[in-house]
Legacy VTK file of the C-alpha trace (Angstrom):
# vtk DataFile Version 3.0
C-alpha trace
ASCII
DATASET POLYDATA
POINTS 247 float
93.405 249.938 200.328
95.275 246.736 199.555
98.498 247.410 197.662
99.894 244.651 195.510
102.178 244.448 192.528
100.871 241.214 191.010
101.509 241.300 187.249
103.753 244.363 187.646
107.369 244.239 186.497
109.762 246.279 188.603
113.348 247.157 187.624
115.692 248.240 190.417
119.367 249.071 189.938
121.891 248.477 192.682
119.598 245.904 194.266
122.124 243.618 195.958
122.716 245.845 198.974
121.480 248.840 200.939
118.274 250.668 200.037
118.003 248.844 196.712
118.076 245.410 198.336
115.447 246.291 200.934
113.263 247.949 198.289
113.431 244.818 196.147
112.379 242.698 199.128
109.394 244.981 199.724
108.215 244.739 196.113
108.800 240.980 196.088
106.621 240.572 199.165
103.777 242.278 197.304
104.004 239.994 194.269
106.102 241.972 191.776
108.172 240.422 189.033
111.674 241.744 189.596
114.561 242.743 187.345
117.518 243.544 189.583
121.054 244.721 188.888
124.383 244.616 190.684
128.104 244.693 189.997
129.407 241.661 191.900
129.346 238.812 189.394
129.824 235.975 191.896
127.062 237.330 194.118
124.706 237.746 191.171
125.314 234.150 190.100
124.636 232.959 193.647
121.449 235.001 193.961
120.141 233.718 190.631
120.834 230.125 191.718
118.664 230.781 194.777
115.853 232.575 192.914
112.769 231.607 190.952
113.946 233.110 187.673
110.387 233.377 186.413
109.737 235.950 189.161
113.134 237.479 189.936
116.373 237.740 187.987
119.639 239.527 188.705
121.790 241.050 185.956
125.367 242.270 186.028
125.354 245.891 184.870
128.308 248.276 185.075
126.695 251.709 184.972
130.084 253.305 184.341
130.212 251.531 180.985
127.812 252.458 178.176
128.417 249.120 176.445
127.333 247.244 179.566
124.203 249.419 179.824
123.340 248.869 176.160
123.792 245.117 176.558
121.410 245.210 179.523
118.881 247.236 177.550
118.980 244.519 174.874
118.218 241.965 177.626
115.208 244.047 178.674
113.615 243.476 175.268
112.630 239.981 176.449
110.186 241.518 178.940
106.691 242.369 177.722
106.563 245.477 179.895
108.352 247.404 182.619
105.937 249.088 184.979
108.352 250.526 187.530
111.949 251.744 187.377
113.917 252.597 190.500
117.263 254.207 189.659
118.937 253.377 192.949
122.557 252.513 192.113
125.142 255.147 192.978
128.560 255.763 194.457
130.281 258.534 196.381
133.940 259.512 196.507
134.749 262.217 199.032
137.505 264.776 198.558
138.125 268.493 198.957
137.016 270.278 195.790
140.480 271.477 194.798
141.835 267.941 195.206
139.134 266.168 193.197
140.384 263.968 190.367
139.141 264.010 186.798
138.834 260.214 186.863
136.568 260.388 189.928
134.467 263.060 188.247
133.984 260.847 185.186
133.164 257.798 187.307
130.537 259.522 189.454
128.984 261.276 186.467
128.681 257.978 184.601
127.291 255.871 187.449
125.158 258.458 189.233
123.856 260.358 186.228
124.550 258.907 182.788
123.441 255.410 183.798
120.053 256.566 185.136
119.678 258.865 182.120
120.168 256.046 179.601
117.970 253.549 181.442
115.242 256.130 182.045
115.191 257.138 178.393
114.702 253.539 177.294
112.158 252.609 179.963
110.191 255.871 179.741
109.634 255.323 176.019
108.107 251.913 176.741
106.022 253.266 179.610
104.698 256.088 177.444
103.604 253.590 174.785
101.915 251.456 177.467
100.169 254.435 179.068
101.440 253.600 182.533
104.658 253.803 184.503
106.325 254.884 187.705
109.958 256.008 187.921
111.757 256.899 191.126
115.261 258.347 190.971
117.448 258.221 194.054
118.844 261.680 194.662
120.201 262.612 198.098
119.956 265.291 200.747
123.100 266.549 199.031
120.794 267.542 196.168
119.272 270.220 198.416
122.101 270.997 200.874
125.769 270.120 200.955
128.772 269.589 203.202
132.546 269.556 202.657
134.087 266.940 200.377
130.826 266.251 198.517
131.300 268.501 195.457
131.093 265.923 192.666
128.456 263.829 194.415
126.319 266.930 194.996
126.679 267.874 191.327
125.384 264.476 190.209
122.465 264.466 192.637
121.364 268.003 191.780
121.414 266.910 188.144
119.257 263.869 188.957
116.794 266.241 190.623
116.700 268.393 187.492
116.235 265.376 185.234
113.387 264.202 187.461
111.609 267.551 187.247
111.694 267.650 183.465
110.756 263.987 183.052
107.898 264.531 185.473
106.543 267.458 183.456
106.854 265.701 180.096
105.512 262.278 181.043
102.708 262.987 183.531
100.058 263.277 180.819
100.911 259.723 179.747
100.259 258.374 183.261
103.999 257.978 183.784
104.781 259.595 187.126
108.431 260.398 187.743
109.727 261.464 191.137
112.893 261.454 193.198
113.564 260.768 196.821
116.459 262.333 198.660
117.509 260.066 201.515
119.260 261.573 204.469
121.756 259.614 206.509
120.725 255.980 206.214
122.463 252.971 207.700
123.793 251.524 204.448
127.209 250.327 203.354
127.785 253.637 201.525
127.134 255.729 204.641
129.290 253.490 206.791
132.233 253.687 204.378
132.144 257.466 203.871
131.837 258.412 207.555
133.849 257.402 210.620
132.009 255.926 213.668
132.655 259.218 215.457
131.115 261.169 212.570
128.091 258.873 212.521
127.467 259.424 216.224
127.915 263.168 215.865
125.559 263.329 212.874
122.875 261.287 214.649
122.745 263.928 217.371
122.099 266.622 214.744
119.082 264.853 213.243
115.794 266.006 214.794
114.601 262.391 215.040
117.949 261.716 216.796
118.885 258.675 214.744
119.730 257.686 211.206
117.164 256.081 208.933
116.907 252.369 208.401
116.883 251.361 204.697
113.276 250.126 204.990
112.175 253.677 205.852
113.489 254.859 202.479
112.096 251.794 200.712
108.578 252.500 201.971
108.602 255.962 200.369
109.800 254.516 197.069
107.104 251.843 197.327
104.391 254.451 197.940
105.446 256.562 194.950
105.293 253.483 192.705
102.002 252.172 194.066
98.386 252.850 193.126
98.247 255.174 196.131
100.223 257.697 194.101
98.077 259.108 191.327
99.039 262.787 191.399
102.648 263.298 192.522
104.925 264.075 189.583
108.328 265.710 189.189
108.941 266.054 192.916
112.028 265.514 195.045
110.889 264.137 198.396
113.449 264.575 201.153
113.467 261.708 203.662
116.002 262.789 206.253
114.350 262.973 209.670
114.379 266.763 209.413
118.185 267.076 209.056
118.115 269.455 206.069
115.932 271.899 208.007
118.303 272.314 210.951
LINES 1 248
247 0 1 2 3 4 5 6 7 8 9 10 11 12 13 14 15 16 17 18 19 20 21 22 23 24 25 26 27 28 29 30 31 32 33 34 35 36 37 38 39 40 41 42 43 44 45 46 47 48 49 50 51 52 53 54 55 56 57 58 59 60 61 62 63 64 65 66 67 68 69 70 71 72 73 74 75 76 77 78 79 80 81 82 83 84 85 86 87 88 89 90 91 92 93 94 95 96 97 98 99 100 101 102 103 104 105 106 107 108 109 110 111 112 113 114 115 116 117 118 119 120 121 122 123 124 125 126 127 128 129 130 131 132 133 134 135 136 137 138 139 140 141 142 143 144 145 146 147 148 149 150 151 152 153 154 155 156 157 158 159 160 161 162 163 164 165 166 167 168 169 170 171 172 173 174 175 176 177 178 179 180 181 182 183 184 185 186 187 188 189 190 191 192 193 194 195 196 197 198 199 200 201 202 203 204 205 206 207 208 209 210 211 212 213 214 215 216 217 218 219 220 221 222 223 224 225 226 227 228 229 230 231 232 233 234 235 236 237 238 239 240 241 242 243 244 245 246
């Protein structure tokens, strides 16, 4: 079956780097109209200068700030429809649980959870009215297992999993399929900044596939869930970790 996204509008948060960037490139290749977000204003301006704005546009959105999210939602009113939402943006701050800071808790909860919640609520309403939609939330293997120094991050990703389950149950009858993927160790900027080279090498040896994922391997799963190949998966959290969480 040929998969294409001609005449589909796809919204991806955190699309200037990592999994989000590669996912956007995959959708673009298949003809999607793209709405992409990031937090680096100079980079966003540069990317828009290089883009065909009738097919792809970048927006500055600070998911830690409700005002910024609401302003972005107002911008989304200019689009006739939004067929796909990928809640990809997220951050991680590592610390022992007893040393975690209230400010870090608030920041991770806002970016990793409140931002996706607000965007999903807006987009899901439009998808329900249209009778079609696909939403993929980026959780993490830390939504199903954990390791030291990941307390707050794990809390946010378990919550994303729970939100996905309930959204999936409520929206499936409207042909709006909501799922999550839980990437394992993937060679992104986030992984490289929260693990030392020695840790990365050690972790790779623990993964049954014996290597970390490339971002495109996560992007392909997101792409499948949002494509016409997926007609019956709803409310699931698909772990894409090379078998790591089963060891």
